[in-house]
N, C-alpha and C positions, 0 to 999 in steps of 0.2 A: 656673398661665396660661400660663406655656409648654409646662408637658409637655400641658397638655389640647390645645397647637397643633400641638406638636411630633405628639400620638397623631391628631390628627385628620388631619394634612399625609401620616401615613402609609396612611394607611387610604386616603385619596383615592388615592394610588400604588397602591394594591395594587390598587383597583376600577377605575381605569386598565389596566393590566394583564393581569388576570386576567382583570376580569366580575365585578359585585355576583354575592353571595353569594345562591343560589336558595332555599326554602323546599328541608328536606330531603324526602327520599320521595318527591316528585314528575318532579321536572325531570330525575336523575341515571335514573330511570329510563323517559324516556321516549327520550333518549338510546342509553342500553343496548340498545333494545329495538328502535331506528334501525339500530346498527349490527350487533347480529345479523339484522337481515332482509333489510342487502346482505352479510352475509356467507355468506346461505342460497345468496343468485341468483349468488355466481358463485361458482363451483365447474370444475372440471380437467373438464367435459365443455367449459366456456366456451374453453378453451384450443385455440386454432388451431395445426393444421402445415401450413405448407405444402411439397410435395413435386415435387421435382423443377425445371421450369420454372414452376408456378404463382405465383410470386411475380413472374416477370416481367410473367405477364398483368394482374397484379391490379394492377401498379407500375408503367407502361412507364417513365414519368417516369423514374423515378433508375436507369433503365440507357440509355436513348437521348435522353436530357433533355425527354419532353413526347413527342406526338402529332401535334404541326403539320406542317406541307409538311418543315422542316429537321428533326424527326424521322425523317419516313418516309424520308428520303435520306440517312438513317445508318447504314440497311440494307447501301446499296451499299457503303458504304465500308467498311462492318466487312468484308464478303466481299471487298473490290478490296484492302484492305492485308493479307490472307491470303494472296493472289496475289504482290502484292506483295516478301515476306515473303519468300517462294518465290525471286521473283526476285534480290533483293538477296544471298539466301544464295548464289545460284552455280547451282541446281537448274533455275531456269526462265529461258523466253526471249522467249516470249509469251505475253499476257493475251487474250485475246477475250469482249467485254460487246457481247451484243445483248438487246435490247426488244423482245418479241412482240406482234403484234395482240391477243392475249388478257388483257396485263396482265405476266404474267410475264417474268423479265427474268432473265437467265443472264448467268453469268461463269465462265470456266475459266479454267485455266493450264495447261502440260505440265511440271509442275513435276514431283517424288516422288508423290505421291499421301496421299491423307490416310489411315494405318495402317488393314488392316481386319483382322486378326490379333485373339485375343478378348484382351480385356483381363487383365494379370496381378491386378489386385484383383476385379476382375467377370467372372472365367471364360466365365459363361453370356451376355458381349455383348462383340460386336465391340470394337474401338476408337472407330470412326466409330461408334458411337453409343452411346457413351460424350461422344467431343466434339461431337455434335449434339444430347444430350439432357441435359448437363450441367454446369452451372455451373462452372468454377474448373476449368477442366478442357484440354489443350493441352499441345502439343510446346516454349512457350514460358515455361517456369516455369528450364529450363533453358540456359543460354547456350551447349550442347555441338550443340544441335538448332538454335539460329538467337542469332546473336551481337550480334545486333540487332533488335529487330520493334518494330509500333506498340503494346504495350503490355505488361505482366504480369498485367492483371488475367482473360483467360483467359475473358472470358463472351461474345466478341463473334459468333459464328458462333451460339453454340446462342442468346443474343439473338435474331436473325433468325428462327432457327429457330420460336420462342416466338411470336413476333411473324407470322409468315406465314401463310396461311390452307393451304397446302400448299408443301412446298417438297422437294425431289428430290434425290439427288446421285449422282453416278455418277465414282467412282473405278479408272481404267485404272491399273496398276500389276503387275508382275514378270507381263507380260506376257499378266494377266486384265483383266477389264472387271467390277462389282460396281456395282448400283446399291442403293440403300433410299430411303423414300419414306414423308414426315413430315407431320400437319395439327396443325394448332398447339400443333406442339412433342412430340405423341406419335407411335411409328412405327408405321406401318400396315402390318405383317408384319415380317417377317429380312429380315437383309439376304439378297442375292440375287447369287448367282454369277454370270454372263453368257457363261462363256466365255474362252477365249482370243482373246485382241484383238492385233498383232503392230506397228502403225504407229500406236497414240495411249498413252499419258502423262497423267497428271497426272490435276486435280481436276474437277469442271462442278457446279455450284449453282447449280438453277435454283429460283427461287421467287415467290407471289406473297404483297404483305401484306394481314396480313387486315384486313377492312374494320370485324370491330368493334370492331377497336384505333384504327383512324386516319381511319373514317369509311365512307360509303357510296361517297361520291364519289373517297377516294383512290386515286392512280395516281400514277404515275413521268413526271415532265417529263422528254423529251427531251432537252431544251436544259439542265438543269441536269447527266442525267449525259453527256451530251456534254464540256460546262465540266473536271468533274468527271474523267473519265476523261482529256482532254486532261493534265490536271495535274501527273497521275500519271508518264505519258511526260519530263516538263517534268524531274522531280526524279531520274530515274536513268534515264542514256542510254544505258542497255546493253537497256534492256529495247521491248519492240512490242506497244502498244498496238490492237487493232485491233476495231473498231465496229460497229455493224447496228442497223438499226432500223426497222421494218418499216413502209414510206411512209405507210400511211394515217394516220399517229403524228402527221405533218410536213407535214401541212394550213396556210400561216398562218407555218413556220416556214425560211423561207429562209435562215438561217448556218445551218443546221444538216442536214448533208448524210445520206442513207439506209443507206451506207456510207465510212470513213474508217479511217487506219492513220495513226497517232503514230506518230515515232522522230525522239527530238531527240536528237543526239549531243553538239549544244553546252549542253544540258542549261538548267540557268538564265537564263545568258545569252541564248540564243535565247530566251525566255520570255521576260523583260525586254525584248531588243528587241521582241518583237513586241506587249506592251502600249506602249513610248513611244515609237514608230515616228513618230505625230502630232505629238510635242510637241517643243520646244523644250528643246536640254540644253544646261544652264548649261555643264559640259565634256563636249566634242565625244564624248567612249568613257565602255564601259561599266567600270565596275573591277568585275571579275569573276575568279572561283578558286576551285580545292581544296582541302581540308587531308585526308590522310590516302585511302583506299582507300573509298569508296562505298558504305555496307552494312556498312564495319565500325567497331569500339568507339572514339569519339572522332570523327571523321568531320565533316567541315563542307563544306558547298559557299554561295558566294554571288554575288550580281549586283547591282550598285549602281550606278545612275546620278542625276541630280538635272537635275528640267524645270523650266525659267522660267517657264512659264506654264502650270501645270497645278500640283493638290494630290497631294504625293504620298502613299506607301502603304508599308505591311511585311508583306508575307506568307513568314508562316514555318512550319515543318514538322519535327516528329522525326520519324526511322525513316519517313518520308513520309506520316505524319500532321498532318492542318491544324492549328495552336497558333490558333485566331482571336481568341483573350485575352491570344496571346504567350506571355511567363514569362521564365526565365533568357537562356535562349538569345537571347532579343533583348536584353535588357540588356547583355549581353557586344557584341554587335553595336553599340548605340550610344557603350559605352563606347571599345569600339577604335575609332571616328571619330571621336570627341571630340580622345583622346589622340593620334589621329595628326593632325587640322590644328592641335593648340594646337603640336604639335611643328612641324611646318612653318611656321605663323607666328613660331614664334621662328628658324627660319632663317632664313627672310628678314626679322629685323627689325622685323615685325607685331608682337611679342609685346602688346603692349600694347594693341592694337587689338579682340585676339584676347582679350584676358582676363575681357572680360564673358560670350564663349560658352558655352553649354551644351549636353545633349544631345538638346537640343527645339529649338534652332537649327538643329542639322545635318540634323535629319530633316522639318524643311519644306521638300517640294520635293523629297526622296528618294526615292524606288522602291527600294526594296529587296526580293530572293525571300532567302532566308535555308531553307539545310535542313541540318541537324547528326544524326547518328548516335550515338548511347548506348545503353550496354548496359542494360537496366532502368531506362528509362523513368518517374519519377512523373510521373504528372498530374495538374490536380483534376478532382477530378469524373470520372465513367465517361464519358464525350461527347468529353475529354482535348483540351476548348479551351484548357487554358493548362499549359506545363510546367513544372514545380516544381524540375526534377533542376539544384543546386545545380552541380555538375561541370561541368553545362552551360553557363554563363557562363565559368570559365577557357577549356573547347577555344573555344569559337567568339573571345574577345578572342585566343587568343596566337596562333590561326589568323589572323585577319584583320591584327593590327598591322602586320608585318613589311611582309605586302605592300603592304597599301596606305601606307605610305611610300614606299616605293621608288616604286607608281603615283605620287604625289603628284611623286616628285626627277625622274621621265622628265621633266614634262613641264611646269615650274614656271611659264611664262606660261598658261596653261588654269587650274593648282592656286591662282596667285593670283587668278586670276576667281571660281574656285570659295570662294578664302576670302572674299570682297570682299561675294561673295553671303550666304555665312554669318555675317557680320559684320553684310548689313544686317537678318536674319532679326532676331537679335539687337539692333540698333537700334532697331527694330520689336519685339519683344516687351518690352523698356523701356518706350516710350515709350506704348506699352498700360496698363504698369502706374504709369505715370505718370498717368495719365487715369483710369484706374480709380480712382485714390484721388484724386485732386481731385476726382471727382464724389460715391465714399463721402464726403467732406471737406464737403464743401458740399450733398448730400443735401438735409438739413433748413435751408442757410441760401443766403440772394439770392448769387447767381453774385459772387467780384468780378472786377473791370471793373480794367482798365492807367489808372494815375491822370492820365494825359494824354486821355484820353478824355471827351470830352462829347458823352455821350449823349444821345440822343433823346427824348422823353418819352413816346411810342409805342411802348409795351408788344406792338404785335404785330408782325411779323414786314413782309408786308406794309404798302406804303406806307413801309417804314422805309430810310433811305438812310447809307450811311457813307462819306462822304470821307475816303480818304487822302492825306493834304499833305504837300506838303515843307518841315520847320522849322517852327521853332514864332513864326517872324515870317511866314509864311503862314497858321500857325493859328490865330495870332489873330485875325488878318482875316474869316478862315473862319469865324470864328465867334460874329463880329459880325455877317456877312451870312445864317448859316441863317434857316433856318424850323426851331427849335427845338425842333416838336413831331412833325416825320418826318426831318431829318436832323444824323447826328449827324459829330464832326469827331476824325481823331484825324491830328496830326501826328508827324512820323517827322523824326527827328537825318539829314538825308545821305541819303548812299547808302548802302541796305541793301545786306547781305549777297548777294552771284552763289549762291545756291542750286546751281547746273549746276555749278560747280568747288569748291565746300565739302567740306568730310566732315560726316558725320553727328554726332560731336561741336560742329561748330561750329554747325552748324544750330541745335543743343538748345541751346549757350549763348547765341545770340542773344538778348539783352533786346527788340530793336527788333521783330523777327520772333514775340519770345513773346509782348510785347504784343498785337500783330495777330492774332495764334491766339488769344488767352483773347477778344479782341473778338470776335471774328468765332461762336465756343465752337462748333464747326461738328467740331473734328477734322479729321486730314489722314490722308494714303495712304490704305491699305485699313480704316482707323476714321473716313472721312467719315460725317457724317452730316446729308444735307441737311436733318432734319425740325428739326435742333436749330440752325440757319443765324439768327442774330438778325436779318439785314434782305438785302432780297429784292433791291436794288442794293448794285454795292461801286465805287464809283468812282473811279480815280484822278485823281485831280487836279496835276500837274506843273510848274515854269512849260513856256511856250513857247519854248521855246528849244530848244540842242544838251541842258546836264547835267539839264535838266526828261524831256526823250524817255528820257537812260537812265537815268535814276530810274523812270520806266515801264519799261521794257526787263526791268529788273530783277525788278521788281513781277509783272509778266505771269510772268516766267519763275516768278517763285516760285509762284503758283497752279497755271501748268502741269505744275509737278513734285511739290507736295506735294497740292492744290486739285482737280484735272485735271476731278471731278464739277461743279464749283463753276463752270467755263468753259461745258461742257455746259448746263448748266441755264438760261443764259442770263446769268446774275447781273453778270460782270463789264462794267465800262464806262471809257470815258476819259474825261474834260473835254477839252472843246477851248477856253483861256483865250486869250486875244489875244493876242498880241504887239506891236502897236502900236494906238495914242488917234488921231485923224484930227477935228482941230478949226479949222472956217472958223466966225467970228462964235458965235452960239448953236446952230451944227449941230456935233456928238460921233456918227464913228461908230468902230468899233472891228473891226482886222482880223489875222484867225488870225495868216498870217505872211505874204514879200515878195510876194510873186504877186496873192493876195488885196488886199494894201496897192496896188500897181499898179493893180488893178483894181477898185478902190475909187475911186483918186483921180479916173481917167478917166470912172467913170460914176453920181457923185454931186458933182462940184463944176465949178464952170466952168473951164476952162482956165487963165484968166490971174489963176483965187484964188489967194490967198496961204492956204496951209492949214498948220495945225500939226502937223507929223507925232514924234508921240510916243514914246517906245519903253518901256515895260517890262520893266527890270531882270528881274522877278520876283515872285507873286505877294503877297509880302509889299507890294510897293511901289502895289497896288493901293487903291485907299480903300473901304470893307466896301458902300456903295451899290453903286460900279461892278464886285466882285467877285460879289455878288447878280446883276444886270441882264445883265452876261452870260455868267454861268458857272454859276450856282445854282439860276437861277429856273426851275423845269420848265415854264412859260409862254417861257420867250425862248434860253432853251443851248440845247446841240448835243452833244449826248453819242454815240458810236462804240461800240458792241458789239462784246466781243470776240467771237470765233467760233474754233474750230474745223474745219478740211477734212476732214469725215468721210471725203470719198474718196481722200483723199493720210495720213493721218496718223502712216505712216513718213514719209513727206517732212519733216512735220512735225519728229518730234522727230529727224530730222536737224540740218536748218536748226538747231534751238536748243542740239543739243551741237557743232554746228560755231563757232554765234558765242557764246556763252556759256560753253563748258568747258574742260576744262583745255587743249586742244591749240591753243594759240598760234599756231602755224603754218597752223591751219585758217579762225582769223580774219584772219590777214596774205594769204594768201589769194583771201579771199572779198573782204576792200578792194583787194589790185591788183586783182580783176577787176574791183571797181566805183568803181574812181578815179577816172574825167569823169564821174560822173553826181553826186561828190563835189565836185568842183574846184568852182563857184562857193559854196558852202556854206564852204565853206575859207575863201575870199577874203572873204566877208562878212563871218566871223569873226573 
């Protein structure tokens, strides 16, 4: 029995792995027949050999990333990069870019000019023809010719030739002028010798993109070419770039001139200053510098500014080629600035506060321009969007770290301001992560609410109200006086934290404020979410005395600093509880304050009436029925809505900082100025 089971199991396993056996003599013949037929249809004649530049035209995406507008303008980048290499090597002083009405783009320089003598490996062809028609050819493979260049792929200008309907090259070299024309990568005749020329040198390339590749409407965009040319001039202060464009192409483009000249001696610092001129800077100075000779191996140039009211950016280049996807040189920049700020924090005794910052916090709000020059750079992909040269990280980190330390030490007050800015970004990041963690944990559960919150039964926000009351005693009266369907009660213990003068650590650690934020459910700061607010009205209900006014001020400051949109949307209110109860016989009237009391005594009672005047020490002393009648019943109560004056937001911010901030001398000055208005209140107290 066991033997037969074992045999059956083995048979089943074999069938599962290899398939059940077919009857002999039929299926194997069919398989063999199909295989023989397939082999007969796949012969040497099916092996296609693409010669010259045909691979580029068949698969342009492999070389320039696609055939869209970005790829089209990459052709210009390849040509002007060759001109920049000549300038960086010290052989060219200017570059000219001209866009004609016929769609042709002309790029020229006054460098050495492409060699035109016969190529040793192809003696029947000039070096110019080899460069223009052969992939992986050029002078950048030997560092003796170009110490640094925009890459070692050797396919740039030949790819441009392959993807152009027509391309014309003029070379002024050794006091002679040469010309050669190409169409879709193929030469249209031999190299022409146009004779002697005395006042010209360098290379001029004129080309037009092929509509068969890029589409019938393919054309260069003047504004895009203009920005690309200008950015190249910023990257090397020693070059002048001259721009010209046919006026007929500039209709509706007010920001693009027909002619312009770019020459920026300040390099990247000038570029960044123009980019952030309208922004408020955290540190008033731009951190900039250079290391090594621009164009030589291991050279680096940078400019950094931190903006308080705008998003940051990091624009990086390797050998003047834009690296849109970053790479190792950007990693070196991030590391140097992170280490520099942490070292500064240690020097000024803020090491513990800065312990949690990471490079992401340093880069938020940082506007960075970075250019690095390395020999034989390695890129990911032919379009060179990401630098992968490992040495570039070390070059940048070593170049930037010490100058950054000196820059921070040179202005310690502003450096501390920058440090506080970065630490705030770290606190925001940690708070966002904590909120995401809470959201993830409670995604499938009912949200947990603070234990002291007496929530309303209405699950919808509209019509729901949250009363923030002072102390457990007042909270007990309010819970009995409320409408359970629409009114929620959250008692707070005494005076809350003053968020205007507290650190972020104290704010996040404060249990009362944590309960309040949890009850509201809408997040704080940049993570405030109007749609998640659980109540349509947030009502601050404190005692009608000086202490109550102080607590209300602290709460308003909290909402102003952490949830300003909540105020802007009209959700924040102040309750107006009575301070006095006036009774004469069966008549009872409530007064808000002393002035209101005096008015009611004159208007509501006879002059000779003996009125019993009772003063409430707090909301907790009021009977629930009294609290409901005077303060919580929507039909009888008075609410004051808190609003921010839109015409003077800066003045409001200054007032909050002066009265609630860390500078006691500012409050003292305010009290001294307003002392005469407070004298009567002080006597009453």
